[in-house]
N, C-alpha and C positions, 0 to 999 in steps of 0.2 A: 504494500500500500504506500502511496506517495501523496501526502497532503502538504500543501504549501500555504502558509498563513503570512500575509503581509499586514503588519500593524502600522497604521499611521496615526500619530497622536497630535491632533490639533489642540488638544487640552492635555496638560501634564497629568499623568496618572501613575503615582509611585507605588501603590499597593499591589498592582497587578503587572506581572511581567509578560513579555512576549511568549515565553515558554508556557505560561498559564494558558494564554489564548490558544497556543498550538495544541496543548493537551485537550482542552475543551472541544476544539474543532475536530480533532482526531476522534475523540469519544463519540461525537455526534455523527460522524461519517462512517466509522468502522462498522462493517456489516451492511452498509447501505450504499457505499461508493468505494471503488478501489483506488481512485485518485481524484484530486480536485484542488483547486486554488481558491482561497477566500481572502478578500481584502477587508480588514476591519479598520474603520476610522473612528477614533474617539473624538466626539464633537462637543461643542458648547451648546447650551440651551438655545441660543439664537439660531445656530446652524440646524439643530434638530427641528426647531419650530418651522424654519423655512422649508426644509425638506418635507416635513409632515404636511405642511400646507400645500406645497407644490404637487406632491404625489398622492396624498390621501384626502386633501380638502379639509384637514383639521389644523386650525390655527393655534397650536400649542406644542411645546416640546414633548417628546415621548421617549421611552426607554431605548427601544431598538427598532430600527427600520431595516428591512431586507430588500435588496435589489437583485433578484436572480438574473443571471446572464444566460441567454439562449443563443448559441451560435448557429448559423446555418449548418445543415448536416454535412456539407462539403468542407467545412472549416474545422480541422481537428484541434480543439482547444479544451483545456481542462478547467477553465475558469468557471466557477460555480456562481460567483457574484460578489456583491459588496454588502457589508453591514455598516450602518451608522449607529453607534451606541453613544448615548448622551451620559457622560460621567455624572453630571449633577443630578439628573433624574434617577439614575440607578442608585446613587448614594442616598437620595431622599427617600426612595421607596424602601431601601433596606432598613433605614432608620425607622420609618413609619411602621413597617411590618415586623420590626424586632428581629431581623435576620442578619447574620454575619455578612458584611459587605462582599467578601470573597465568594460566598455561596450565591449571592444574588448576581454577581458578575458572571459566574459560571452558568447560572440558569439563563440569563439574558443572551449570552453568547450561544449556548446550545439551542435555545428557542429560535434565535435568528438564523442559525445554520440550517435547522430543520425547515424553515420557510424557504431557504435557498434551494432545497432539494424537493420541494413540492408539497410539504405538509402545510396545512392551514387550520384555522379554527373558526371558520365562518359558520359551518353547520355544526350542530350539537354533536353528532356522531364523530365528525372529523376532529372537533375540539377534544373530545374524550380520548380518541386515539393518539392525538399529538401530546396531550398532557400525560398519558400513560407512558409514552415513549420518553418524554422528558424526565419523568420520575425514575424510570428504569436507568437512564443514562446517568442522572445525578446520583442515584444509589451506588452505581459502580465507582463513583468518586467519593463515596461516604458522605454525601450531602443529603440531608433529609428532604422529604417531600415538601416542596415549596407551596403546594396548594392546600395543605392541611391548615394553614393559618389564613386562608381566604384570599390568597394572592390571585 
């Protein structure tokens, strides 16, 4: 398996290393993809709000946005897509929900990567399947179920 993770930090984030992101992406993709490249951009609330407004019509910052990449069939590329993760929103949510910051970063990264490979939570059945997969992946990292506290 060959997974490449490119982390771009528009906002400084000391508590989480590139190796952390690489581990979380690998855990999300293992068994679902044999190779893939993901770009993770750590963004400010202003950037998150702009992206969320432009692409989802929601004029507020959000925790993670996923931008899947679909190359034409004749173009052999392993790029799965980009994630924009708002450091301030993730930190606020972790504090509000009483969760360790590192655990919430892992969850948001895994959640975003699953979106890149086609999972979503628009329909209830899809949401249940995606949440169950997130819980399973997080458990493999010794991270408790994030949905037990109403996340």
